C-alpha positions in Angstrom: -76.8 105.4 -58.1 -75.9 104.6 -54.5 -76.0 106.5 -51.4 -73.3 109.1 -50.9 -71.0 108.4 -47.9 -70.1 111.4 -45.7 -66.5 112.6 -45.2 -66.7 111.2 -41.6 -67.4 107.7 -42.8 -64.7 107.8 -45.4 -62.1 109.1 -43.0 -62.8 106.6 -40.3 -63.0 103.7 -42.8 -59.6 104.7 -44.2 -58.1 105.0 -40.8 -59.3 101.5 -39.9 -58.0 100.2 -43.2 -54.6 101.8 -42.5 -54.3 100.5 -38.9 -55.9 97.0 -39.2 -56.3 96.5 -42.9 -55.3 92.8 -43.0 -57.9 91.8 -40.5 -60.9 92.8 -42.7 -62.3 90.6 -45.4 -64.9 90.7 -48.2 -67.6 89.4 -45.8 -69.9 92.1 -44.3 -70.9 90.1 -41.1 -67.1 89.5 -40.2 -66.2 93.2 -41.0 -69.2 94.3 -38.7 -67.8 92.4 -35.7 -64.3 93.7 -36.3 -65.5 97.3 -36.7 -67.4 97.0 -33.5 -64.1 96.0 -31.7 -62.0 98.9 -33.1 -64.5 101.8 -33.0 -65.3 103.6 -29.7 -69.0 104.0 -29.0 -71.1 105.1 -31.8 -74.4 103.7 -33.0 -75.3 100.4 -34.6 -76.1 102.2 -37.8 -72.8 103.9 -37.9 -70.9 100.7 -37.4 -72.9 99.0 -40.2 -72.3 101.9 -42.6 -68.6 101.8 -41.9 -68.5 98.0 -42.2 -70.4 98.2 -45.5 -68.0 100.6 -46.9 -65.0 98.6 -45.7 -66.5 95.5 -47.5 -66.9 97.5 -50.7 -63.4 98.8 -50.6 -61.9 95.2 -49.9 -63.8 93.8 -52.9 -62.3 96.6 -55.1 -58.8 95.6 -54.0 -59.3 92.0 -55.2 
């Protein structure tokens, strides 16, 4: 069993996918950099959680 993602994380991730979905890949490190560009403020941990969830969703698409 994995960690449960909060509604905030899921909502922000889906917003980023809708706006900039083609720029994200299945690589966590690249997604982390791109997430940092498109999110305002926030902590390093928040950015990493969003990037990790984005990576997981992109891998499920393939």
